All heavy atoms as an XYZ file, in Angstrom:
994
protein
N      43.579     64.105     84.470
C      44.701     63.340     83.920
C      46.001     64.127     84.028
O      47.072     63.575     84.119
C      44.408     62.937     82.486
N      45.877     65.495     84.030
C      47.072     66.297     84.161
C      47.733     66.092     85.512
O      48.959     66.103     85.614
C      46.727     67.788     83.947
C      46.353     68.137     82.530
C      44.886     67.908     82.200
O      44.148     67.362     83.065
O      44.465     68.267     81.095
N      46.933     65.919     86.550
C      47.475     65.663     87.883
C      48.204     64.324     87.888
O      49.276     64.187     88.490
C      46.378     65.713     88.942
O      45.737     66.981     88.887
C      46.930     65.469     90.351
N      47.644     63.320     87.235
C      48.256     62.013     87.137
C      49.613     62.115     86.437
O      50.613     61.529     86.859
C      47.342     61.046     86.410
N      49.649     62.918     85.373
C      50.924     63.130     84.641
C      51.960     63.766     85.560
O      53.103     63.319     85.615
C      50.657     63.970     83.436
C      51.914     64.239     82.606
C      51.666     65.193     81.465
O      50.917     66.205     81.638
O      52.260     64.979     80.397
N      51.538     64.788     86.278
C      52.436     65.497     87.210
C      52.999     64.523     88.255
O      54.212     64.498     88.487
C      51.713     66.646     87.906
C      52.482     67.299     89.001
C      53.474     68.242     88.729
C      52.248     66.945     90.319
C      54.215     68.815     89.751
C      52.980     67.537     91.358
C      53.958     68.458     91.063
O      54.663     69.035     92.077
N      52.123     63.731     88.883
C      52.584     62.808     89.915
C      53.519     61.725     89.357
O      54.503     61.340     89.962
C      51.365     62.148     90.604
C      50.537     63.135     91.453
C      49.243     62.447     91.905
C      51.350     63.624     92.647
N      53.200     61.242     88.156
C      54.043     60.237     87.499
C      55.438     60.794     87.208
O      56.452     60.114     87.395
C      53.397     59.717     86.242
N      55.491     62.070     86.792
C      56.791     62.715     86.537
C      57.600     62.858     87.823
O      58.836     62.908     87.772
C      56.592     64.073     85.895
C      56.187     64.018     84.431
C      55.983     65.410     83.868
C      55.619     65.328     82.390
N      55.371     66.674     81.810
N      56.904     62.927     88.955
C      57.585     63.002     90.277
C      57.995     61.643     90.781
O      58.491     61.528     91.909
C      56.677     63.719     91.275
C      56.400     65.145     90.986
C      57.618     65.987     91.165
C      57.370     67.444     90.938
N      58.588     68.239     90.997
N      57.704     60.580     90.027
C      58.136     59.229     90.404
C      57.059     58.401     91.096
O      57.334     57.295     91.541
N      55.845     58.879     91.177
C      54.755     58.114     91.808
C      54.198     57.070     90.813
O      54.198     57.300     89.607
C      53.627     59.037     92.215
S      54.067     60.269     93.445
N      53.777     55.933     91.366
C      53.051     54.951     90.567
C      51.593     55.429     90.557
O      51.013     55.619     91.634
C      53.137     53.577     91.153
C      54.508     52.935     91.007
C      54.499     51.524     91.518
O      54.073     51.290     92.652
N      54.951     50.591     90.738
N      51.032     55.596     89.371
C      49.702     56.212     89.261
C      48.765     55.317     88.490
O      49.139     54.753     87.473
C      49.815     57.587     88.542
C      48.436     58.234     88.399
C      50.763     58.516     89.298
N      47.532     55.207     88.981
C      46.456     54.549     88.268
C      45.309     55.519     88.126
O      44.877     56.130     89.125
C      45.976     53.291     89.052
O      47.062     52.387     89.185
C      44.818     52.621     88.285
N      44.805     55.689     86.912
C      43.632     56.545     86.684
C      42.418     55.655     86.571
O      42.415     54.660     85.820
C      43.771     57.347     85.378
C      44.926     58.353     85.494
C      42.466     58.070     85.026
C      45.192     59.134     84.206
N      41.375     55.978     87.316
C      40.092     55.282     87.229
C      39.148     56.229     86.487
O      38.810     57.280     86.982
C      39.545     54.946     88.626
C      38.186     54.298     88.506
C      40.530     54.025     89.372
N      38.733     55.843     85.302
C      37.940     56.697     84.401
C      36.640     55.988     84.025
O      36.667     54.893     83.509
C      38.751     57.019     83.149
C      38.009     57.772     82.080
C      37.530     59.132     82.532
O      38.304     59.892     83.122
O      36.329     59.422     82.286
N      35.521     56.649     84.275
C      34.247     56.014     83.976
C      33.908     56.001     82.482
O      33.174     55.137     82.018
C      33.100     56.681     84.750
C      32.786     58.099     84.364
C      31.638     58.618     85.213
C      31.390     60.087     84.942
N      30.339     60.644     85.758
N      34.485     56.917     81.702
C      34.226     56.918     80.248
C      35.144     55.940     79.527
O      35.980     55.282     80.152
C      34.338     58.316     79.678
O      35.674     58.731     79.716
N      35.028     55.892     78.213
C      35.803     54.923     77.418
C      37.255     55.366     77.223
O      38.083     54.545     76.813
C      35.121     54.725     76.071
N      37.544     56.625     77.451
C      38.907     57.115     77.242
C      39.177     58.304     78.146
O      38.258     58.906     78.697
C      39.131     57.492     75.759
O      40.512     57.773     75.569
C      38.301     58.679     75.339
N      40.437     58.662     78.276
C      40.839     59.820     79.055
C      41.047     61.000     78.117
O      41.642     60.869     77.061
C      42.174     59.541     79.816
C      42.729     60.780     80.449
C      41.950     58.432     80.842
N      40.542     62.152     78.501
C      40.722     63.364     77.697
C      39.520     63.668     76.810
O      38.589     62.890     76.739
N      39.573     64.817     76.195
C      38.473     65.290     75.343
C      38.364     64.435     74.082
O      39.327     63.911     73.578
C      38.706     66.748     74.940
C      38.515     67.661     76.077
C      39.614     68.124     76.801
C      37.261     68.129     76.453
C      39.475     69.001     77.858
C      37.071     68.985     77.495
C      38.191     69.443     78.187
O      38.025     70.309     79.258
N      37.134     64.365     73.574
C      36.853     63.686     72.348
C      36.241     64.663     71.355
O      35.605     65.618     71.750
C      35.868     62.523     72.571
C      36.359     61.495     73.590
C      37.673     60.868     73.137
O      37.758     60.337     72.052
N      38.680     60.951     73.962
N      36.363     64.380     70.061
C      35.815     65.250     69.069
C      34.294     65.433     69.227
O      33.734     66.499     68.949
C      36.114     64.724     67.657
N      33.634     64.407     69.697
C      32.178     64.467     69.919
C      31.764     65.489     70.973
O      30.616     65.893     71.037
C      31.644     63.089     70.274
O      32.224     62.666     71.530
N      32.724     65.911     71.791
C      32.407     66.881     72.839
C      32.499     68.306     72.337
O      32.351     69.268     73.073
C      33.376     66.694     74.026
C      33.194     65.361     74.729
C      34.227     65.132     75.821
O      35.258     65.808     75.850
O      33.960     64.230     76.621
N      32.762     68.490     71.042
C      32.820     69.836     70.465
C      34.109     70.569     70.779
O      34.162     71.773     70.635
N      35.166     69.851     71.145
C      36.420     70.501     71.444
C      37.108     70.977     70.172
O      36.948     70.377     69.114
C      37.317     69.503     72.195
N      37.878     72.079     70.277
C      38.595     72.564     69.116
C      39.823     71.685     68.891
O      40.179     70.844     69.695
C      38.934     74.033     69.266
C      39.866     74.308     70.463
O      40.609     73.384     70.882
O      39.818     75.450     70.989
N      40.482     71.902     67.746
C      41.620     71.041     67.377
C      42.780     71.119     68.372
O      43.427     70.149     68.653
C      42.099     71.355     65.949
C      42.963     72.587     65.882
C      44.338     72.484     65.971
C      42.398     73.862     65.718
C      45.122     73.620     65.885
C      43.189     74.991     65.663
C      44.546     74.852     65.743
O      45.336     75.959     65.708
N      43.007     72.289     68.954
C      44.099     72.463     69.919
C      43.834     71.598     71.167
O      44.710     70.917     71.659
C      44.233     73.932     70.312
C      45.180     74.205     71.463
C      46.639     74.212     70.985
C      47.580     74.740     72.044
N      47.967     73.809     73.054
N      42.588     71.620     71.651
C      42.214     70.808     72.799
C      42.360     69.339     72.482
O      42.831     68.567     73.322
C      40.776     71.141     73.255
O      40.716     72.542     73.526
C      40.376     70.357     74.488
N      41.952     68.926     71.318
C      42.061     67.509     70.919
C      43.533     67.078     70.801
O      43.893     66.006     71.256
C      41.333     67.255     69.597
C      39.817     67.402     69.669
C      39.208     67.302     68.268
C      39.198     66.370     70.585
N      44.369     67.964     70.247
C      45.801     67.651     70.174
C      46.409     67.555     71.555
O      47.254     66.679     71.824
C      46.533     68.685     69.301
C      46.242     68.621     67.836
C      46.946     69.785     67.121
C      46.664     67.315     67.237
N      46.010     68.471     72.462
C      46.475     68.381     73.865
C      46.091     67.058     74.481
O      46.891     66.458     75.218
C      45.873     69.535     74.672
C      46.470     70.879     74.372
O      47.521     70.945     73.683
O      45.898     71.890     74.831
N      44.875     66.584     74.215
C      44.417     65.326     74.779
C      45.228     64.140     74.236
O      45.583     63.224     74.973
C      42.907     65.121     74.481
N      45.545     64.163     72.942
C      46.369     63.121     72.333
C      47.760     63.113     72.991
O      48.280     62.067     73.392
C      46.446     63.264     70.812
C      47.499     62.356     70.217
C      45.100     63.036     70.161
N      48.335     64.309     73.110
C      49.658     64.424     73.750
C      49.612     63.889     75.163
O      50.482     63.130     75.602
C      50.158     65.862     73.748
C      51.345     66.064     74.608
C      52.634     65.702     74.171
C      51.228     66.513     75.922
C      53.727     65.831     74.975
C      52.330     66.640     76.733
C      53.560     66.297     76.268
O      54.670     66.398     77.095
N      48.588     64.285     75.930
C      48.465     63.850     77.309
C      48.363     62.329     77.409
O      49.066     61.695     78.240
C      47.257     64.493     77.973
C      47.001     64.096     79.425
C      48.190     64.459     80.325
C      45.727     64.797     79.931
N      47.546     61.708     76.570
C      47.416     60.241     76.597
C      48.754     59.576     76.292
O      49.119     58.564     76.927
C      46.321     59.777     75.657
C      44.930     60.046     76.184
C      43.839     59.353     75.379
N      43.649     59.900     74.069
C      42.771     60.863     73.773
N      42.033     61.395     74.726
N      42.645     61.308     72.557
N      49.493     60.126     75.340
C      50.812     59.538     74.982
C      51.803     59.709     76.147
O      52.587     58.830     76.433
C      51.349     60.171     73.702
C      50.611     59.744     72.459
C      50.640     58.244     72.256
O      51.706     57.596     72.353
N      49.506     57.649     71.990
N      51.772     60.867     76.790
C      52.647     61.135     77.916
C      52.352     60.168     79.063
O      53.268     59.608     79.676
C      52.487     62.583     78.395
O      53.297     62.822     79.499
N      51.066     59.957     79.346
C      50.671     59.031     80.391
C      51.166     57.612     80.081
O      51.661     56.903     80.975
C      49.151     59.024     80.574
C      48.519     60.345     81.098
C      47.010     60.257     81.011
C      48.998     60.634     82.521
N      51.048     57.191     78.844
C      51.519     55.884     78.442
C      53.015     55.792     78.622
O      53.511     54.808     79.171
C      51.132     55.626     76.985
C      51.535     54.284     76.459
C      51.066     54.114     75.016
C      51.455     52.766     74.453
N      51.023     52.562     73.071
N      53.748     56.798     78.177
C      55.213     56.807     78.304
C      55.644     56.751     79.765
O      56.650     56.097     80.100
C      55.760     58.065     77.623
C      57.257     58.247     77.800
C      58.152     57.529     77.058
C      57.751     59.130     78.759
C      59.494     57.658     77.219
C      59.109     59.305     78.932
C      59.993     58.577     78.180
N      54.915     57.420     80.626
C      55.251     57.477     82.052
C      54.801     56.235     82.821
O      55.073     56.108     84.019
C      54.632     58.735     82.683
C      55.221     60.070     82.238
C      54.305     61.220     82.653
C      56.610     60.250     82.771
N      54.108     55.321     82.168
C      53.659     54.091     82.800
C      52.433     54.199     83.648
O      52.190     53.378     84.525
N      51.635     55.232     83.423
C      50.404     55.417     84.155
C      49.405     54.358     83.704
O      49.153     54.214     82.498
C      49.824     56.839     83.963
C      48.449     56.968     84.578
C      50.774     57.889     84.510
N      48.836     53.609     84.652
C      47.844     52.619     84.344
C      46.490     53.325     84.254
O      46.114     54.095     85.132
C      47.789     51.551     85.439
C      46.875     50.398     85.129
C      47.012     49.315     86.196
C      46.086     48.161     85.879
N      46.182     47.108     86.898
N      45.750     53.058     83.172
C      44.460     53.689     82.978
C      43.373     52.608     82.925
O      43.430     51.739     82.066
C      44.437     54.543     81.692
C      45.502     55.645     81.767
C      43.045     55.157     81.478
C      45.684     56.444     80.497
N      42.408     52.725     83.845
C      41.274     51.785     83.870
C      40.070     52.532     83.341
O      39.481     53.344     84.066
C      41.043     51.272     85.294
C      42.206     50.610     85.977
C      41.859     50.237     87.410
C      42.633     49.361     85.200
N      39.670     52.298     82.121
C      38.502     52.941     81.540
C      37.248     52.113     81.819
O      37.353     50.937     82.173
C      38.659     53.147     80.017
O      38.910     51.876     79.413
C      39.819     54.095     79.709
N      36.094     52.756     81.647
C      34.804     52.127     81.926
C      34.804     51.535     83.339
O      34.262     50.440     83.577
C      34.474     51.072     80.870
C      34.269     51.633     79.463
C      33.806     50.560     78.508
N      33.502     51.122     77.213
C      34.344     51.134     76.191
N      35.542     50.580     76.313
N      33.981     51.674     75.067
N      35.405     52.263     84.247
C      35.577     51.816     85.637
C      35.090     52.915     86.541
O      35.396     54.092     86.305
C      37.045     51.511     85.937
O      37.517     50.544     84.973
C      37.228     50.929     87.322
N      34.350     52.566     87.595
C      33.851     53.567     88.522
C      34.431     53.322     89.904
O      34.619     52.190     90.349
C      32.288     53.616     88.584
C      31.730     54.103     87.275
C      31.727     52.278     88.956
N      34.697     54.424     90.574
C      35.208     54.412     91.959
C      34.021     54.116     92.873
O      32.967     54.682     92.697
C      35.803     55.800     92.222
C      35.780     56.258     93.628
C      36.781     55.860     94.496
C      34.762     57.073     94.095
C      36.759     56.271     95.825
C      34.742     57.514     95.423
C      35.742     57.110     96.255
N      34.218     53.224     93.845
C      33.137     52.925     94.797
C      33.463     53.414     96.208
O      32.636     54.058     96.850
C      32.818     51.439     94.803
C      32.128     50.987     93.536
C      31.598     49.567     93.611
O      32.029     48.810     94.496
O      30.752     49.238     92.756
N      34.688     53.079     96.711
C      35.019     53.549     98.062
C      36.519     53.502     98.282
O      37.246     52.807     97.600
C      34.320     52.693     99.107
C      34.806     51.253     99.196
C      34.117     50.477    100.317
O      33.882     51.016    101.381
O      33.848     49.292    100.062
N      36.924     54.276     99.264
C      38.320     54.304     99.706
C      38.370     53.501    101.026
O      37.571     53.767    101.946
C      38.829     55.741     99.929
C      38.776     56.506     98.614
C      40.256     55.712    100.491
C      39.068     57.993     98.781
N      39.286     52.545    101.069
C      39.419     51.725    102.290
C      40.859     51.878    102.805
O      41.674     52.554    102.192
C      39.148     50.233    101.958
O      40.170     49.767    101.070
C      37.779     50.036    101.315
N      41.155     51.221    103.909
C      42.478     51.257    104.470
C      43.519     50.660    103.494
O      44.680     51.058    103.508
C      42.528     50.492    105.807
C      41.824     51.205    106.910
C      42.506     52.496    107.326
O      43.728     52.649    107.211
N      41.732     53.454    107.790
N      43.069     49.707    102.687
C      44.012     49.029    101.799
C      44.085     49.632    100.408
O      44.946     49.255     99.612
C      43.656     47.529    101.701
O      42.339     47.377    101.202
N      43.186     50.539    100.058
C      43.234     51.142     98.749
C      41.864     51.650     98.287
O      41.101     52.138     99.102
N      41.603     51.503     97.007
C      40.375     52.016     96.413
C      39.622     50.844     95.786
O      40.180     50.087     95.000
C      40.690     53.066     95.320
C      39.438     53.569     94.643
C      41.465     54.239     95.900
N      38.349     50.739     96.140
C      37.481     49.718     95.538
C      36.857     50.309     94.310
O      36.278     51.388     94.343
C      36.397     49.247     96.521
O      37.037     48.760     97.709
C      35.548     48.161     95.915
N      36.964     49.581     93.175
C      36.424     50.044     91.907
C      35.528     48.957     91.323
O      35.556     47.795     91.732
C      37.540     50.394     90.903
C      38.381     51.550     91.394
C      38.411     49.192     90.564
N      34.710     49.357     90.363
C      33.818     48.426     89.688
C      33.994     48.649     88.188
O      33.754     49.736     87.688
C      32.377     48.708     90.096
C      31.418     47.649     89.542
O      31.531     47.245     88.418
N      30.461     47.269     90.374
N      34.421     47.593     87.506
C      34.605     47.666     86.066
C      33.691     46.645     85.437
O      33.890     45.442     85.567
C      36.045     47.400     85.636
C      36.211     47.533     84.132
C      37.677     47.491     83.730
N      37.860     47.984     82.407
C      37.721     47.251     81.289
N      37.367     45.981     81.378
N      37.900     47.800     80.090
N      32.658     47.172     84.778
C      31.698     46.317     84.062
C      31.136     45.210     84.943
O      30.983     44.078     84.564
C      32.343     45.719     82.810
C      32.983     46.717     81.828
C      33.748     46.012     80.732
C      31.924     47.660     81.269
N      30.809     45.602     86.192
C      30.190     44.675     87.127
C      31.148     43.876     88.009
O      30.724     43.149     88.884
N      32.425     43.975     87.743
C      33.413     43.239     88.534
C      34.118     44.212     89.486
O      34.727     45.175     89.071
C      34.459     42.581     87.621
C      33.895     41.439     86.815
C      34.982     40.670     86.054
O      36.107     40.591     86.543
O      34.679     40.179     84.950
N      34.026     43.901     90.785
C      34.666     44.716     91.825
C      36.083     44.241     92.065
O      36.362     43.056     92.051
C      33.863     44.646     93.119
C      32.504     45.275     93.016
C      31.755     45.258     94.310
N      32.258     46.360     95.134
C      32.176     46.387     96.426
N      31.605     45.426     97.096
N      32.656     47.423     97.118
N      36.971     45.227     92.332
C      38.332     44.902     92.691
C      38.877     46.052     93.532
O      38.279     47.134     93.579
C      39.199     44.668     91.469
O      39.270     45.832     90.674
N      39.999     45.806     94.189
C      40.642     46.830     95.003
C      42.016     47.140     94.445
O      42.808     46.256     94.136
C      40.783     46.375     96.475
O      39.463     46.125     97.000
C      41.446     47.425     97.332
N      42.279     48.424     94.287
C      43.570     48.915     93.838
C      44.335     49.354     95.088
O      43.883     50.239     95.824
C      43.426     50.102     92.878
C      42.589     49.710     91.645
C      44.795     50.622     92.454
C      42.124     50.901     90.836
N      45.476     48.740     95.342
C      46.270     49.123     96.516
C      46.750     50.560     96.338
O      47.174     50.959     95.256
C      47.485     48.189     96.671
N      46.638     51.371     97.391
C      47.048     52.768     97.329
C      47.378     53.314     98.709
O      46.708     52.981     99.689
C      45.914     53.602     96.697
N      48.448     54.131     98.760
C      48.723     54.827    100.028
C      48.266     56.258     99.973
O      48.150     56.943    100.961
C      50.221     54.730    100.376
C      51.149     55.233     99.306
O      50.656     55.916     98.371
O      52.333     54.980     99.407
N      47.951     56.764     98.751
C      47.437     58.107     98.562
C      46.398     58.060     97.445
O      46.568     57.382     96.452
C      48.559     59.098     98.147
O      49.593     59.064     99.125
C      48.040     60.499     97.978
N      45.292     58.797     97.637
C      44.228     58.837     96.637
C      43.935     60.292     96.303
O      43.780     61.126     97.210
C      42.930     58.170     97.164
C      41.813     58.294     96.154
C      43.215     56.705     97.513
N      43.895     60.628     95.041
C      43.539     61.951     94.568
C      42.221     61.819     93.810
O      42.139     61.053     92.834
C      44.614     62.550     93.638
C      44.176     63.917     93.099
C      45.958     62.658     94.340
N      41.195     62.548     94.269
C      39.903     62.475     93.607
C      39.794     63.672     92.645
O      39.936     64.821     93.055
C      38.768     62.548     94.602
C      38.572     61.353     95.505
C      37.434     61.602     96.491
C      38.320     60.098     94.712
N      39.496     63.389     91.379
C      39.203     64.415     90.399
C      37.999     63.904     89.617
O      38.124     63.151     88.661
C      40.404     64.621     89.486
N      36.839     64.269     90.047
C      35.603     63.661     89.540
C      34.888     64.571     88.532
O      33.671     64.593     88.458
C      34.684     63.309     90.677
C      35.314     62.257     91.595
C      34.407     61.864     92.702
O      33.981     62.673     93.506
N      34.080     60.605     92.752
N      35.637     65.274     87.737
C      35.031     66.113     86.708
C      34.567     67.422     87.271
O      34.603     67.685     88.457
N      34.144     68.292     86.371
C      33.678     69.612     86.800
C      32.733     70.160     85.768
O      32.674     69.728     84.632
C      34.875     70.551     86.976
C      35.804     70.582     85.800
N      36.770     69.622     85.599
C      35.881     71.419     84.761
C      37.419     69.901     84.489
N      36.924     70.976     83.958
N      31.968     71.102     86.210
C      30.988     71.757     85.340
C      30.859     73.181     85.806
O      30.879     73.468     87.002
C      29.654     71.038     85.477
C      28.619     71.526     84.457
C      27.350     70.674     84.499
O      27.447     69.452     84.517
O      26.258     71.288     84.545
N      30.778     74.103     84.871
C      30.653     75.504     85.208
C      29.374     75.802     85.993
O      28.345     75.208     85.760
N      29.498     76.705     86.950
C      28.325     77.110     87.759
C      27.642     78.245     87.006
O      28.149     79.346     86.926
C      28.787     77.574     89.133
C      27.655     77.953     90.041
O      26.494     77.997     89.568
O      27.910     78.235     91.224
N      26.463     77.976     86.497
C      25.749     78.947     85.668
C      24.656     79.697     86.446
O      23.928     80.497     85.870
C      25.149     78.224     84.459
C      26.239     77.622     83.588
C      25.661     76.911     82.398
C      26.783     76.492     81.484
N      27.057     75.167     81.386
N      24.556     79.469     87.747
C      23.514     80.082     88.568
C      23.612     81.605     88.558
O      22.652     82.319     88.337
C      23.572     79.554     89.984
C      22.423     80.081     90.846
C      22.475     79.502     92.248
O      22.924     78.353     92.419
O      22.066     80.228     93.176
N      24.828     82.124     88.822
C      25.018     83.581     88.821
C      24.732     84.175     87.453
O      24.104     85.236     87.362
C      26.421     83.951     89.294
C      26.775     85.444     89.264
C      25.828     86.226     90.193
C      28.238     85.666     89.675
N      25.184     83.511     86.395
C      24.939     84.011     85.042
C      23.436     84.126     84.772
O      22.971     85.117     84.206
C      25.585     83.088     84.001
N      22.644     83.144     85.214
C      21.201     83.200     85.009
C      20.596     84.366     85.777
O      19.720     85.073     85.244
C      20.569     81.866     85.460
N      21.072     84.591     86.996
C      20.539     85.714     87.789
C      20.862     87.038     87.116
O      20.003     87.942     87.067
C      21.127     85.684     89.206
C      20.637     84.536     90.051
C      21.381     84.461     91.390
O      22.175     85.326     91.707
N      21.111     83.383     92.095
N      22.083     87.198     86.612
C      22.491     88.445     85.963
C      21.735     88.683     84.667
O      21.369     89.803     84.341
C      24.012     88.464     85.746
C      24.838     88.544     87.016
C      26.318     88.401     86.672
C      24.602     89.858     87.744
N      21.542     87.592     83.900
C      20.774     87.739     82.653
C      19.373     88.228     82.944
O      18.837     89.079     82.204
C      20.730     86.403     81.924
C      21.989     86.069     81.143
C      21.920     84.767     80.401
O      21.342     83.791     80.952
O      22.422     84.701     79.285
N      18.740     87.728     83.973
C      17.378     88.125     84.348
C      17.317     89.559     84.853
O      16.259     90.172     84.853
C      16.790     87.163     85.384
C      16.567     85.775     84.806
O      16.384     85.614     83.610
N      16.592     84.782     85.661
N      18.456     90.108     85.298
C      18.463     91.479     85.825
C      18.653     92.502     84.736
O      18.596     93.719     84.996
C      19.540     91.639     86.887
O      20.815     91.625     86.284
N      18.970     92.104     83.508
C      19.131     93.048     82.416
C      20.574     93.513     82.272
O      20.876     94.362     81.417
N      21.512     93.054     83.097
C      22.908     93.452     83.012
C      23.546     92.793     81.785
O      23.321     91.620     81.506
C      23.672     93.061     84.278
C      23.111     93.822     85.469
C      25.163     93.241     84.122
C      23.704     93.367     86.815
N      24.332     93.592     81.019
C      25.044     93.009     79.887
C      26.010     91.940     80.397
O      26.723     92.153     81.379
C      25.872     94.074     79.126
C      26.587     93.543     77.934
C      27.393     94.573     77.177
O      27.314     95.781     77.522
O      28.083     94.189     76.228
N      25.980     90.795     79.778
C      26.726     89.648     80.284
C      27.469     88.913     79.169
O      26.935     88.748     78.086
C      25.695     88.690     80.943
C      26.192     87.440     81.607
C      27.042     87.773     82.806
C      25.029     86.584     82.039
N      28.685     88.525     79.461
C      29.482     87.701     78.554
C      29.885     86.475     79.324
O      30.680     86.557     80.291
C      30.736     88.456     78.098
C      30.400     89.719     77.336
N      30.223     89.721     75.971
C      30.203     90.968     77.774
C      29.960     90.940     75.587
N      29.915     91.718     76.659
N      29.387     85.327     78.931
C      29.714     84.073     79.638
C      30.944     83.458     78.981
O      30.941     83.172     77.804
C      28.526     83.089     79.574
C      27.311     83.733     80.278
C      28.873     81.755     80.184
C      26.020     82.965     80.149
N      31.992     83.263     79.779
C      33.256     82.779     79.242
C      33.840     81.697     80.161
O      33.290     81.451     81.234
C      34.296     83.938     79.098
C      34.652     84.522     80.465
C      33.784     84.999     78.151
C      35.827     85.473     80.404
N      34.924     81.094     79.712
C      35.615     80.101     80.541
C      34.761     78.848     80.745
O      33.939     78.513     79.891
N      34.953     78.167     81.843
C      34.240     76.923     82.091
C      32.740     77.136     82.218
O      31.969     76.184     82.052
C      34.774     76.228     83.353
C      36.052     75.465     83.123
O      36.490     75.387     81.960
O      36.627     74.937     84.082
N      32.297     78.359     82.486
C      30.867     78.596     82.555
C      30.212     78.431     81.197
O      29.033     78.049     81.113
C      30.612     80.013     83.114
S      28.885     80.300     83.570
N      30.943     78.675     80.122
C      30.393     78.499     78.776
C      30.576     77.090     78.270
O      30.096     76.724     77.204
C      31.018     79.487     77.777
O      32.377     79.183     77.555
N      31.305     76.288     78.990
C      31.585     74.894     78.607
C      32.995     74.560     79.050
O      33.896     75.340     78.856
N      33.153     73.407     79.637
C      34.469     72.991     80.161
C      35.485     72.999     79.026
O      35.234     72.541     77.941
C      34.376     71.624     80.842
C      35.730     71.142     81.283
C      33.404     71.689     81.980
N      36.653     73.554     79.333
C      37.725     73.598     78.323
C      39.061     73.841     78.981
O      39.231     73.734     80.181
N      39.988     74.212     78.154
C      41.362     74.489     78.580
C      41.557     75.987     78.806
O      40.722     76.811     78.405
C      42.345     74.007     77.528
C      42.296     72.525     77.264
C      43.104     71.846     78.324
N      43.507     70.556     77.844
C      43.890     69.588     78.627
N      43.884     69.785     79.895
N      44.232     68.456     78.123
N      42.677     76.334     79.363
C      42.985     77.704     79.680
C      42.960     78.588     78.404
O      42.416     79.697     78.439
C      44.359     77.831     80.360
C      44.830     79.220     80.719
C      43.868     79.886     81.694
C      46.231     79.145     81.324
N      43.509     78.096     77.295
C      43.532     78.906     76.089
C      42.133     79.256     75.605
O      41.905     80.309     75.071
C      44.350     78.225     74.985
C      43.716     77.051     74.377
N      43.800     75.793     74.914
C      42.956     76.944     73.243
C      43.103     74.935     74.160
N      42.583     75.601     73.165
N      41.178     78.367     75.859
C      39.772     78.665     75.500
C      39.246     79.837     76.324
O      38.628     80.746     75.779
C      38.909     77.420     75.720
C      37.411     77.654     75.558
C      36.652     76.394     75.948
C      35.158     76.595     76.029
N      34.736     77.295     77.246
N      39.524     79.829     77.602
C      39.038     80.889     78.501
C      39.703     82.244     78.126
O      39.030     83.271     78.111
C      39.338     80.547     79.943
N      41.006     82.201     77.815
C      41.704     83.425     77.433
C      41.102     83.988     76.147
O      40.866     85.185     76.031
C      43.215     83.155     77.302
C      43.825     82.848     78.672
C      43.910     84.340     76.639
C      45.249     82.355     78.640
N      40.886     83.132     75.155
C      40.328     83.552     73.874
C      38.951     84.149     74.060
O      38.641     85.215     73.501
C      40.274     82.349     72.945
C      39.765     82.678     71.568
C      39.796     81.384     70.688
C      39.241     81.605     69.318
N      39.291     80.393     68.504
N      38.107     83.483     74.857
C      36.774     84.015     75.118
C      36.814     85.327     75.889
O      36.032     86.247     75.609
C      35.935     82.985     75.890
C      35.588     81.747     75.072
C      34.912     80.667     75.878
O      34.894     80.721     77.130
O      34.370     79.762     75.242
N      37.712     85.438     76.843
C      37.876     86.710     77.592
C      38.319     87.810     76.684
O      37.854     88.956     76.811
N      39.226     87.544     75.790
C      39.721     88.542     74.828
C      38.583     89.019     73.945
O      38.379     90.229     73.766
C      40.857     87.924     74.003
C      41.353     88.860     72.896
C      42.215     89.905     73.209
C      40.994     88.653     71.575
C      42.691     90.755     72.199
C      41.445     89.489     70.569
C      42.293     90.541     70.904
O      42.745     91.375     69.907
N      37.811     88.081     73.411
C      36.677     88.469     72.554
C      35.631     89.249     73.342
O      35.078     90.246     72.810
C      36.047     87.203     71.956
C      36.861     86.609     70.849
C      36.151     85.390     70.242
C      36.950     84.791     69.131
N      36.270     83.613     68.540
N      35.373     88.864     74.597
C      34.411     89.592     75.415
C      34.897     91.013     75.662
O      34.121     91.980     75.608
C      34.185     88.893     76.729
N      36.211     91.193     75.884
C      36.779     92.514     76.090
C      36.645     93.402     74.884
O      36.349     94.582     74.976
N      36.798     92.824     73.702
C      36.616     93.579     72.457
C      35.179     94.034     72.275
O      34.907     95.064     71.659
C      37.046     92.739     71.247
C      38.542     92.428     71.148
C      38.806     91.510     69.965
C      39.372     93.713     70.996
N      34.241     93.253     72.775
C      32.810     93.568     72.607
C      32.317     94.641     73.594
O      31.213     95.123     73.440
C      31.972     92.286     72.817
C      32.116     91.329     71.659
O      32.609     91.709     70.592
O      31.772     90.125     71.872
N      33.114     94.998     74.583
C      32.668     95.993     75.553
C      32.675     97.389     75.012
O      33.396     97.775     74.160
C      33.570     95.934     76.828
C      33.485     94.626     77.607
C      34.461     94.695     78.766
C      32.077     94.414     78.135
């Protein structure tokens, strides 16, 4: 959603296609209050900038005329001349598992410990540094 906000500030017409019920972090995801406040601010900024948000909608394909989406069983095409895909992310824990098995002291931080914002990674890095 941050990319959508950036593009809208540059004057682009932006539509977000989101498979969940809302854009941004939710309290149920275990986010801290700062992350939740950031999400509220972001949603308000998107609204102010005129970004169209299609929730409970999934991307199906990119065609010459735009993007085909499916919302609750109904297919439609969104006209687009540019498409930016941001399909979520998850920390890669494979290396952490290998290092844990080798007996090396390990501090898992950042997105590897759970997707979050930059301030979360900095805080976890700071705490890990203190523990060394």
